[in-house]
N, C-alpha and C positions, 0 to 999 in steps of 0.2 A: 526301382519304379514298378516295372509287371510285378514284382515278387508280391508290391503292397494291393494293385489292382486285382491280382487274383484272389490274394485273400479277402479282399474287400464284396469282390463278386463273389465267394461259395458262402462266406456268411450272412450276402442278402438275399440268394437262395435259400440256402438253404433259412432265416428266416418266414421266406412266402411257402417253406414245403406248409400242404395240407395238413393241419394238426386231426389228427382221430380222433373219433368219440364215442366216446365208450356207451355203450347201447346201455338206455335205463330200463331197470330192475320194472320198472311200471307202462315200457313203452304203451302207446295210447294203439291199436291196431290198425294199419294201414286207410280201412274206410271208415272207421268208426273217425280217424280223424279227417280228414275229406266230409262228411259230413257236420260235422264240429265248425269245420274252414267255409262250408258254405253256409252254417246257424250265424254264422258272427259276421257274415258276409252281409247278410240278408240285415238281419240288426243293426249293420251299421248304413245300412241303406234305409233304412225304416228314420233310426237316428237322422242321418240330416237331409231328409226332407218332413219330416214331422216330429221331433224331439218330443213335440209337445204328447206325444202319444204317452210313449215311454214311459214320461215325469207325469202323466195324467194317472197312471196307472203303475209308479213307481216302481220299475225294472230296471234293475240295472241289468241290459243287456250282456255285457261280457260272465256277470254274477248265473246271470240265467240260462245263456248257452252250460257254462260248467258243471251247474246243477244238475240239469238235462241232464245231461251223461252219464256223468258221477265222478270228474277228474276238478280235480282242479290248477289253478294258472302255472305254479310249477312242474308237475307232470304235461304240461299243454306241451308251455316253451320247452322242456328238454326234450319230449317228441319232436318238439319243430324241429327243434336245432339236429336233431338226431337224421331224422328224415334228409332234412338241406343241406347237411354235407356228408352223408354220406354215397350220396346218389344223386347226383345237380337235376340228371336227366330225369330223374323217377317225380321228382319232385320237383318237377315243371310238368311231367304229366301230369300227376294229380291237380296241381293248381289248371289246366286245361282243360281237365273233365270238368271239376267241380265249374269253373267258367260256361264250358258244354251245357253243363244241367242252368246253371241261372239262365243262357239264352234260351232252353227248353222251356224253362217257369213262366219267363219274360212273354214268349210264343203265345202260350196259353191262355197268361192271362191277359194279353194283350185281345185275342179273338175273342177271349168273355168281357170282355168290355164292346168292342164294335157288336156284339151278340147283344146286347142290350141295348147299345144305345139305338140301336138298328128298334129293335121290338117297342122302344118309346118314339119314336118316327112312325111307328105302324099310327091310321088313322083309323079310330072307336068308333 
């Protein structure tokens, strides 16, 4: 019984082993990858707030971003998978940097809106 348990445990551990992912030939550089993910995030936010803006301009957000950075969906997917598996801490850090960038841009946009509202409220 102990032998079966040991064999079963070894099989289970082997199945849980992290698979190595080959570095894609056309790996998107990390900084470019961050820019792509940032733009995709912004367009997803726009899509969530006002889909009509994208629809009226006949914009497919994902296709637009891929064309902007001259990548295709497969290249992006393979690069994203590589970065995610290659080093989870660096992948998490990459997303934290993107979130920081989004927060800074939001703070900047909010301050511009606040200034605009103050200007509108001033008596003429």
